[in-house]
C-alpha positions as CSV (number, residue, x, y, z in Angstrom):
1,M,13.9,26.9,14.2
2,Q,12.6,23.5,13.1
3,S,12.3,22.9,9.3
4,S,9.0,21.8,7.8
5,P,8.2,18.1,7.2
6,V,8.8,18.5,3.4
7,Q,12.2,20.1,4.0
8,Q,13.1,17.4,6.5
9,V,12.1,14.7,4.0
10,T,14.0,16.4,1.2
11,D,17.2,16.6,3.3
12,I,17.2,13.0,4.4
13,I,16.5,11.8,0.8
14,Q,19.4,13.8,-0.5
15,R,21.7,12.1,2.0
16,S,20.5,8.6,1.3
17,T,21.9,6.3,-1.3
18,S,19.5,3.3,-1.3
19,I,15.8,3.6,-0.5
20,L,13.1,1.0,0.2
21,I,9.5,2.1,-0.6
22,A,7.1,0.0,1.5
23,L,3.4,-0.5,0.9
24,P,0.7,-1.9,3.1
25,N,-1.1,-5.2,2.4
26,N,-3.8,-4.8,-0.3
27,P,-2.6,-1.3,-1.2
28,S,-4.9,1.3,-2.6
29,T,-4.5,2.7,-6.1
30,D,-3.3,5.9,-4.4
31,A,-0.6,4.0,-2.5
32,V,0.6,2.2,-5.7
33,A,0.6,5.3,-7.8
34,G,2.4,7.5,-5.1
35,S,5.1,4.8,-4.6
36,L,5.7,4.5,-8.4
37,A,6.0,8.3,-8.7
38,L,8.7,8.2,-5.9
39,Y,10.5,5.3,-7.7
40,L,10.5,7.3,-10.9
41,M,11.9,10.4,-9.1
42,F,14.7,8.3,-7.5
43,E,15.6,7.0,-11.0
44,K,16.1,10.6,-12.0
45,M,18.2,11.3,-8.9
46,K,20.4,8.3,-9.7
47,K,19.5,6.7,-6.4
48,K,18.9,3.0,-5.9
49,S,15.3,2.2,-4.8
50,K,12.9,-0.7,-4.6
51,V,9.1,-0.8,-4.1
52,V,7.9,-3.8,-2.0
53,C,4.4,-4.9,-1.0
54,N,3.9,-8.3,0.7
55,E,2.5,-10.9,-1.7
56,F,1.6,-8.2,-4.2
57,E,-0.2,-9.1,-7.4
58,L,-0.6,-6.4,-10.0
59,P,-4.3,-5.8,-10.7
60,P,-5.1,-5.6,-14.5
61,H,-6.4,-2.0,-14.1
62,H,-3.0,-0.9,-12.7
63,Q,-0.9,-2.2,-15.5
64,F,-1.1,1.2,-17.4
65,L,0.8,2.9,-14.6
66,P,4.5,3.6,-15.5
67,K,6.9,1.1,-13.9
68,S,3.9,-0.8,-12.4
69,K,5.8,-4.1,-12.9
70,E,8.6,-2.8,-10.6
71,I,6.6,-3.6,-7.4
72,H,8.1,-6.7,-5.7
73,A,6.1,-9.2,-3.7
74,D,8.8,-9.8,-1.1
75,L,12.0,-8.4,0.4
76,T,15.2,-10.3,-0.1
77,T,18.9,-9.8,0.6
78,L,18.6,-7.2,3.3
79,R,22.0,-8.1,4.7
80,K,24.9,-10.3,3.7
81,F,26.5,-12.9,6.1
82,I,30.2,-12.5,5.9
83,I,32.8,-15.2,6.7
84,S,36.3,-13.8,7.0
85,L,39.4,-15.9,6.8
86,D,42.8,-14.6,8.1
87,V,45.3,-15.3,5.3
88,S,48.3,-13.5,6.8
89,R,50.0,-16.8,7.7
90,T,49.2,-18.8,4.5
91,K,47.4,-18.1,1.3
92,V,44.4,-19.8,-0.3
93,D,45.1,-22.3,-3.1
94,E,41.6,-23.5,-3.8
95,L,38.1,-22.6,-2.7
96,S,34.9,-24.7,-3.3
97,Y,31.6,-25.5,-1.6
98,D,28.7,-27.9,-1.7
99,I,25.3,-28.2,0.0
100,A,24.6,-31.4,1.9
101,G,21.1,-31.5,3.2
102,D,20.6,-28.4,5.4
103,K,24.3,-27.7,5.5
104,L,26.6,-25.5,3.4
105,N,30.1,-26.9,3.4
106,I,32.9,-24.6,2.3
107,F,36.2,-26.2,1.4
108,I,39.4,-24.0,1.6
109,T,42.7,-25.5,0.6
110,P,45.8,-23.6,1.8
111,K,48.9,-23.2,-0.4
112,S,50.9,-24.5,2.6
113,G,50.3,-25.4,6.2
114,F,46.7,-25.3,7.4
115,F,44.0,-23.0,8.6
116,E,42.7,-23.1,12.2
117,P,39.3,-22.2,13.6
118,R,40.8,-19.1,15.1
119,D,41.5,-17.8,11.6
120,I,37.8,-17.6,10.9
121,T,35.4,-14.8,12.0
122,T,31.9,-14.0,11.0
123,S,29.9,-10.8,10.7
124,A,26.9,-9.2,9.0
125,S,27.1,-6.4,6.4
126,E,25.2,-3.2,6.7
127,Y,21.5,-3.2,5.6
128,E,21.1,-2.8,1.9
129,Y,18.8,0.2,2.4
130,D,19.6,3.3,4.4
131,L,16.1,4.8,4.3
132,I,12.5,3.5,4.3
133,I,9.5,5.4,2.9
134,T,6.0,4.1,3.7
135,V,3.1,5.4,1.6
136,D,-0.6,5.4,2.7
137,T,0.3,3.1,5.6
138,P,-1.5,3.7,9.0
139,D,0.9,1.7,11.1
140,L,3.8,-0.7,10.7
141,A,1.5,-3.7,11.3
142,A,-0.3,-2.8,8.1
143,L,2.8,-3.9,6.2
144,G,2.1,-7.5,7.2
145,K,4.9,-10.0,6.9
146,L,7.1,-7.3,5.3
147,F,7.4,-5.8,8.7
148,E,6.9,-9.0,10.8
149,D,9.8,-10.8,9.2
150,N,12.2,-7.8,9.1
151,A,11.3,-6.0,12.4
152,E,14.9,-5.3,13.3
153,F,15.6,-3.7,9.9
154,F,12.6,-1.4,10.4
155,Y,13.6,-0.5,13.9
156,H,17.2,0.3,12.9
157,T,16.5,2.3,9.7
158,P,15.1,5.8,9.4
159,I,11.5,5.8,8.2
160,I,9.7,8.6,6.3
161,N,5.9,8.1,6.9
162,I,3.8,9.6,4.1
163,D,0.1,9.6,4.6
164,H,-3.1,11.7,4.6
165,S,-5.1,9.8,7.2
166,P,-5.9,11.3,10.6
167,S,-5.7,7.8,12.1
168,N,-2.0,7.4,11.1
169,E,0.0,6.4,14.2
170,Q,3.0,8.8,13.4
171,F,5.5,5.9,13.6
172,G,8.2,7.4,11.4
173,Q,11.3,9.3,12.3
174,I,9.8,11.9,10.0
175,N,6.0,11.9,9.7
176,Y,4.9,13.7,6.5
177,V,1.2,13.3,7.4
178,D,-1.1,16.0,5.9
179,I,-4.7,15.3,6.9
180,V,-6.0,18.1,4.7
181,A,-4.7,16.4,1.6
182,T,-7.2,14.2,-0.4
183,S,-4.6,11.5,-1.1
184,S,-1.0,10.4,-0.4
185,S,-0.2,11.1,-4.1
186,E,-1.0,14.8,-3.4
187,I,1.6,14.8,-0.7
188,V,4.1,13.1,-2.9
189,F,3.5,15.8,-5.5
190,E,4.5,18.5,-3.0
191,L,7.6,16.5,-2.2
192,I,8.7,16.0,-5.8
193,K,8.0,19.7,-6.5
194,S,10.2,20.7,-3.5
195,I,13.1,18.5,-4.6
196,N,13.0,19.4,-8.3
197,H,10.0,20.6,-10.2
198,D,11.6,19.6,-13.5
199,F,11.2,15.9,-12.4
200,L,7.4,16.2,-13.0
201,D,7.4,14.6,-16.5
202,E,4.5,12.7,-18.2
203,Y,5.2,9.5,-16.3
204,I,5.4,10.9,-12.8
205,A,2.4,13.2,-13.5
206,T,0.3,10.3,-14.8
207,S,1.0,8.2,-11.6
208,L,0.2,11.1,-9.3
209,L,-3.0,12.1,-11.1
210,A,-4.1,8.4,-11.0
211,G,-3.6,8.4,-7.2
212,I,-5.6,11.6,-6.8
213,I,-8.4,10.6,-9.1
214,S,-8.7,7.2,-7.4
215,K,-9.0,8.7,-3.9
216,T,-11.5,11.4,-5.0
217,K,-13.5,8.9,-7.2
218,S,-12.8,11.0,-10.3
219,F,-13.4,14.3,-8.3
220,Q,-17.0,13.2,-7.4
221,S,-16.4,12.5,-3.7
222,S,-16.9,15.1,-0.9
223,S,-13.2,15.1,-0.1
224,V,-12.3,17.2,-3.2
225,T,-10.6,20.5,-2.3
226,P,-9.6,23.5,-4.4
227,R,-6.0,22.4,-3.7
228,S,-6.5,18.9,-5.2
229,L,-8.2,20.4,-8.3
230,S,-5.3,22.9,-8.7
231,I,-2.7,20.1,-8.4
232,A,-4.7,17.9,-10.9
233,S,-4.8,20.8,-13.4
234,H,-1.0,21.3,-13.0
235,L,-0.3,17.5,-13.5
236,I,-2.4,17.5,-16.7
237,E,-0.3,20.5,-17.9
238,Q,2.8,18.4,-17.2
239,G,1.5,15.7,-19.5
240,A,-0.5,13.4,-17.2
241,R,-2.6,11.0,-19.3
242,R,-6.1,11.7,-17.8
243,D,-8.0,9.7,-20.5
244,D,-5.8,6.6,-19.9
245,I,-6.4,6.9,-16.1
246,I,-10.2,7.2,-16.4
247,K,-10.3,4.4,-19.0
248,N,-8.4,2.0,-16.8
249,L,-9.8,2.9,-13.4
250,Y,-13.4,3.4,-14.3
251,R,-14.3,2.4,-17.9
252,T,-12.6,-0.9,-18.3
253,K,-14.8,-3.4,-16.4
254,S,-15.0,-7.1,-17.2
255,I,-18.3,-8.7,-17.9
256,S,-18.0,-10.6,-14.7
257,T,-17.6,-7.4,-12.7
258,L,-20.6,-5.8,-14.4
259,R,-22.7,-8.9,-13.6
260,L,-21.6,-8.8,-10.0
261,W,-22.3,-5.0,-9.9
262,G,-25.9,-5.8,-11.2
263,R,-26.4,-8.3,-8.4
264,A,-25.2,-5.9,-5.8
265,L,-27.5,-3.2,-7.1
266,A,-30.5,-5.5,-7.0
267,R,-30.0,-5.9,-3.3
268,L,-29.1,-2.3,-2.4
269,R,-30.3,-1.3,1.0
270,T,-30.2,2.0,3.0
271,D,-30.7,3.1,6.6
272,H,-30.3,6.1,8.8
273,N,-32.0,8.4,6.3
274,G,-29.6,7.4,3.5
275,R,-26.4,7.9,5.5
276,V,-25.8,4.1,5.3
277,V,-25.8,2.2,2.1
278,W,-24.9,-1.5,1.7
279,S,-25.4,-4.6,-0.3
280,V,-25.0,-8.4,0.4
281,L,-23.6,-10.9,-2.0
282,N,-23.7,-14.7,-1.6
283,K,-21.7,-17.5,-3.1
284,N,-24.4,-18.0,-5.8
285,D,-23.8,-14.4,-7.0
286,F,-20.1,-15.1,-7.6
287,E,-20.9,-18.4,-9.4
288,R,-23.6,-16.9,-11.6
289,S,-21.5,-13.8,-12.5
290,G,-18.2,-15.7,-12.8
291,A,-16.6,-13.0,-10.6
292,Q,-13.8,-13.3,-8.1
293,E,-13.4,-11.6,-4.7
294,R,-10.7,-9.3,-6.1
295,E,-13.4,-7.7,-8.3
296,L,-15.3,-6.4,-5.2
297,E,-13.1,-3.3,-5.2
298,G,-14.6,-2.2,-8.5
299,V,-18.1,-2.9,-7.2
300,I,-17.7,-0.7,-4.1
301,D,-16.1,2.0,-6.2
302,E,-19.3,2.1,-8.3
303,L,-21.4,2.4,-5.1
304,I,-19.2,5.3,-3.9
305,V,-19.5,7.2,-7.2
306,N,-23.3,6.7,-7.5
307,M,-24.1,7.3,-3.8
308,P,-22.3,10.6,-3.2
309,H,-24.4,11.5,-0.1
310,A,-23.9,8.3,1.7
311,E,-21.4,8.5,4.7
312,I,-21.0,4.7,5.2
313,I,-21.0,2.3,2.3
314,F,-20.3,-1.4,2.9
315,L,-20.3,-4.6,0.8
316,M,-20.8,-7.9,2.6
317,Y,-20.0,-11.2,0.8
318,E,-20.2,-14.8,1.7
319,Q,-16.9,-16.6,2.2
320,G,-18.4,-19.8,3.7
321,E,-21.4,-21.1,5.4
322,T,-20.3,-19.4,8.7
323,Q,-18.0,-16.7,7.4
324,A,-18.5,-13.4,5.8
325,G,-16.1,-10.7,4.4
326,V,-16.9,-7.0,4.7
327,I,-15.4,-4.0,2.8
328,V,-16.3,-0.6,4.1
329,N,-15.8,2.9,2.8
330,T,-16.5,5.9,5.0
331,T,-16.4,9.7,4.5
332,R,-13.8,11.9,6.1
333,A,-15.8,12.5,9.3
334,I,-16.3,8.8,10.1
335,D,-13.5,6.4,11.3
336,G,-14.1,2.9,10.0
337,Q,-11.3,1.5,12.2
338,V,-13.0,2.8,15.3
339,M,-16.5,1.9,14.2
340,F,-15.5,-1.8,13.7
341,R,-12.7,-2.2,16.2
342,D,-14.4,-5.2,17.7
343,F,-14.0,-7.1,14.4
344,S,-10.2,-6.5,14.1
345,P,-10.3,-4.5,10.9
346,T,-7.4,-3.9,8.5
347,G,-6.9,-1.1,6.1
348,T,-7.3,2.6,6.7
349,T,-9.6,5.0,8.4
350,H,-11.8,5.4,5.4
351,Y,-11.3,2.0,3.6
352,T,-11.7,-0.9,6.0
353,S,-12.1,-4.6,5.6
354,F,-12.6,-7.5,8.1
355,T,-13.9,-11.0,8.3
356,L,-16.7,-12.3,10.6
357,K,-16.4,-15.9,11.5
358,G,-19.0,-18.2,13.1
359,A,-21.9,-16.3,11.7
360,S,-24.2,-16.7,8.7
361,L,-24.5,-13.9,6.1
362,T,-27.7,-12.7,7.8
363,E,-26.2,-12.8,11.3
364,A,-23.1,-11.0,10.1
365,E,-25.2,-8.3,8.5
366,Q,-27.0,-7.7,11.8
367,K,-23.7,-7.4,13.7
368,V,-22.3,-4.9,11.2
369,L,-25.5,-2.8,11.3
370,A,-25.5,-2.9,15.1
371,A,-21.9,-1.5,15.1
372,V,-22.9,1.2,12.7
373,T,-25.9,2.2,14.7
374,T,-23.9,2.3,17.9
375,Y,-21.1,4.5,16.3
376,L,-23.6,7.0,14.7
377,A,-25.5,7.3,18.0
378,A,-22.3,8.3,19.8
379,M,-21.4,11.0,17.3
């Protein structure tokens, strides 16, 4: 009889010694929080681990998360190149090296006689990590250059795929994908509880609760379930710092973000009987508010919280005279990746982003609305 996914994951983690935790490009708070909870658990298990996300920059509102500075922006030293010298006939007296241009020169002086080319062999060491865990990642391509530059490593190393999205491509050797869960952090909670419930201390509980709160918009979204509320209650009992989470995720907004939020509200539009809500921001909005593109996540979060009945919420912003960026949030029943597949979207089923080139802001808005209308008509 086949064991459950959580048992399979538990077994392979117990057998592993060095674990890489990989995050997608532009990871959600849920992905960041869930990965840090895993990192903290592996510390308790005395296992080597590393969290990596391509070109990651820690957002200010994530700095409160325990071990948040342990997320690395690149992957280095996966394998060592080994040069072996046969010293059975003569011993080494001196070893040195230098780098001349693009060449590394290694100088080996024998104690007697000389070394020949046949005495030298080369090889590669085993990979540094014997297990990969992806969190909140729909497919390997979502890892960006982390996967592109190390494809052989990903193809030769077992992968545990942790996600809650129905659009996940099930790319792992073990796919711990629970589409009933509200967040990947909820799944990580079940895993940690299965391995050792005593690991759920204040720090791990805080990370997991942050992931759940972020995905449920502080339990105001339609995705909230009795199970997610029960898990959240349990995490608070274990010491999760709920007030810190709410303060950092929702109450700590910069003046520039608030100004941008005001401009987005001033242009708020609706269609399809309130099912679709959106706003459009131009370059002047960013200049007048002093905001950066990275602050758009906070703006769309406010739209999600304050428009609980909307099924599709998108924010469009000007990137150039003929280029527009789009961020889209959809409810559980609507697949943003499918709806906007003609625009090569990135992200997840319910949090999607893409760029429209060769179109003004008005033209881009019309294209997005046409895609939305076509999708809803086919439902």
